[in-house]
N, C-alpha and C positions, 0 to 999 in steps of 0.2 A: 503493499501500500505505499503510494509515495504522496499521496495528499488527500486532505480533508477539508469541504467547503460546506456551506450552508445556504442553499437558495435563499434569493431574496424574492424577487419577481420571475411568474414562470409565463407564457403566452405563445401565442401562435401570430406571427404577422410578416407577410412575406416582404411588404414594402420597406419595411421597418428594418428585417434582415439586408434586403438588396441596400440599402444605404450605409449597412455597416461593413458586410463583407463582397456584396456580389454574387449575382446567383452562379452556380455550377453549370456548365455546360451541358454535361449528360442528365443530373438530376434536378436543375432548376433551384430555387430560392430554399437557404437553409430556413426554413420558416419557424423551426422551432427555437424559441429566445427565452434565455432565462440569465439572471445576475446571479452574483454572489455577495453576500452580506459579509464573507469572512472566507479566508483559505489560510490555512496551515500546512507548509511541507514537513511531511513527514518520512520516517523509513520504518515501516511495521511488517515483519515478514508474515507470509502465507500463513506460517505453522500457526503464530498467535490467534489467526483468524479460525485453525481447523480446531484448536483446542476450544473454542465455544461451542455451549450445547445448540446443537443442532445444523452444526459445518461438520463435512467429512474431509479427513487428510487426503490429500493429492487434488483439493480443487484447485488448480491454479487459474483463476477466474483473470480473464483479459478483458472481453467485451463489457457491454454496458449490461448491467443487470439490475432489475427493480426487486427489492427485497418487501415480502408483507410485513404487516406493523410488529409483528414476534419478534420475525428476525431483525427487522432494524432497530428495535429495540435493544435484543440482545448485543450486538454490534456496540450500540451507543454506551449500554451499561458495562459491557464486558472490555472495551478498549480506555473506559475512563473518561468519555468525549462530554463536555459541557458546553452547549451551543449558545448563542446572542437570544435565541426564542427561549431557553429556560430561565434566563436572569430577568430578562423582560416580562416573565409569566410570574416570577417570585416578587419581582419590585409590585404588580398590580396586584399580587394578593398582601402585598406588606401595606400598601397605603391606604385601604379603608380602614385598617386596623389603627394605623398611625394616626387617620383624622379621628376615629373613635376615642382614640387615648389622648387626644391632645385637647384638655378641658379647661386649659387657662386662656386669660385672653391678652395680647401683647397691645402695649401702647406705643406708638408710631408717631415719631415728629411729623406735622404737616409737611413739612417741606420734601419729605420722602414721596409723599402722593403727587407731587408735581410734576413727576419726572414724565415729558410727552411721549416716549418711547423707551425701549428697552430691548437688550439682544441676551440672548443667550447660545450655549453652544453644547449639544447634547453629548457628553461623553461617550466614545466608541466603545464596545464592547468587543471582545474580539473571543472567537471558538478557543476554547482551552481542551487541550488533549493530556492528561494526565499519564505520563510513563513510568512515572518512577516506581509507583506499585509493580508494573510489567516487569520491568529489571529485576526488581527484588524479589518478585516471585520465582523468574527465570534462573535466578543465581541460587535461589532457595531449593528449587527443584534440583539444582545441578548437585547441590552440598547435598541431598537426601540419596540422589542415584535414581531417582525416579524416571523411568523411561516414557510412559506414556502418562503425564498428569492429565487431572481429569477437574472441569468445572459443573458446577449443577445450575441449572435454571430452575428457582423455585418461586413460590408466590412472592416472596420477599425479595426477590432479586436475584444474581448471579454472583456465586462465591467465587471468590479469587483461587481456592485451591479446595479441593476435596480427595482426600486420602483414606483410601481403604485399610482397616486394620482387622486382625483375624479375630476379633470380637465385637466389632462397630466400625465406625469413621469417625474421621479427625476432620474438622471444618477450619479453614485456615482463612482470617480475613488481614492483608497488607493495608499499611498505610504509608502515606511519604514521608511523614513527620511523627515523631513520637511524645507532640506537646499534647496538654491533656485534652485538649480539641477532638484531635484525631485517636487518643484513647479511648473517649465516651462513646465516640463514633463506629470505632471496632466493637467494641462491647455490644452497642445496641444491634449492631449489625448481624453479629455472632448470637446473640441469644434469638434474632428473628429467622435465621435461617437453619435454626439445630432443628427444630421440629419437623423440618421437611427432609431431612436425608433418608435416602433408600433404606439404610440401614441404620440403626440407632447411633446418634450421636453420642462417643463416649468421651471424647476430647474436643474442646474448642482452642484455638489457640490463635492469638493477634500477633503478627507480624510487622516488625518497625525496622527500620535503617540504624536506630541506635537506642541505648536503653531508654525505657523512661522514667521519670521521677519516680522515687520511692511512693508517694502517696498514689501515684497512677498505678503502680504495680500494683497495690496492695487494693485497689479499686477492682482490677480483672482479677484478682486472688477472692476476691469477697464472693465475687459468684461465679468459681471455680474455673477460670478463663486463665490458661498458661499463656505465659509471654514469651516470645522468640525475637531476640535483636541480632544485629547484624555485629560482630566484632571485627571482622577482616576481612578482605576478598574471599568469598567462598566459604566462610566460616559464619557460623551462628552460634546462638547459646540461648537455652531454653530454661527457664525461669517457671517451674510447673506451680499450679497452685496445689495448695495443701488436700491430699488426699482425702482426707474426711469432708473437706468442701465441696470438690468434686463430686463425691459420691451423693452428697444430700442434692445437690444440684442437678443430676442426669434426669432425674424424673420430671424434673421441669423442662430440660433441656428437651426431651423426648416426647413430650405432652402434645399432642395435633389435636387442631379443631375441629371438631364436627359441627355440619352445618345442620 
């Protein structure tokens, strides 16, 4: 994968296309026109796509392929792609809440109200592709010596790594940093994924590029979640949760919701 873009406008107009590029002698006008809100060059190997749920090894896609909504969501989620549209939607959800919480009245100098016009610049948002998690998982898989890593598509999202164990399974969630925000995100996602594993989840692991702070490590251990962090290239260290805590939390991890 060489680039990721987000479509802005999409329309068919032969006259517009001819004014941009001119018509092809054999095929006529290039009348399918689209713009891009953003474009990010990347270098993502086929293997990362093949490892996503619903894709097959050896599928060297080269031509145009339109994915169904489920597969499209799998690619965006599985490759850590955040679009401008998502950011705009987040803002639109937050604004009504902010208005509702704005309960005070501001007193403004009268001079400030006499400005005949104003200008503003809308800050440009860029499509973001989080690659640190992917690189971290790749290196961890190499450290473990796993030939064919697996990821699970669950109702809660796509796991970063799923490992089959002799008596159950392990779910691994990777984060690009080890600050408290990312520790809490990893914890929430692991607890959300755990009930949906094909085999009972007997170990949940949060994977970080460096060791989290002690209080954040205690937070993971409180819910029976192990911490794995990178110490050197291709070297990782596991700080396991207390066995009694893990044993007491496993029934909660494995509890499936019934309609």
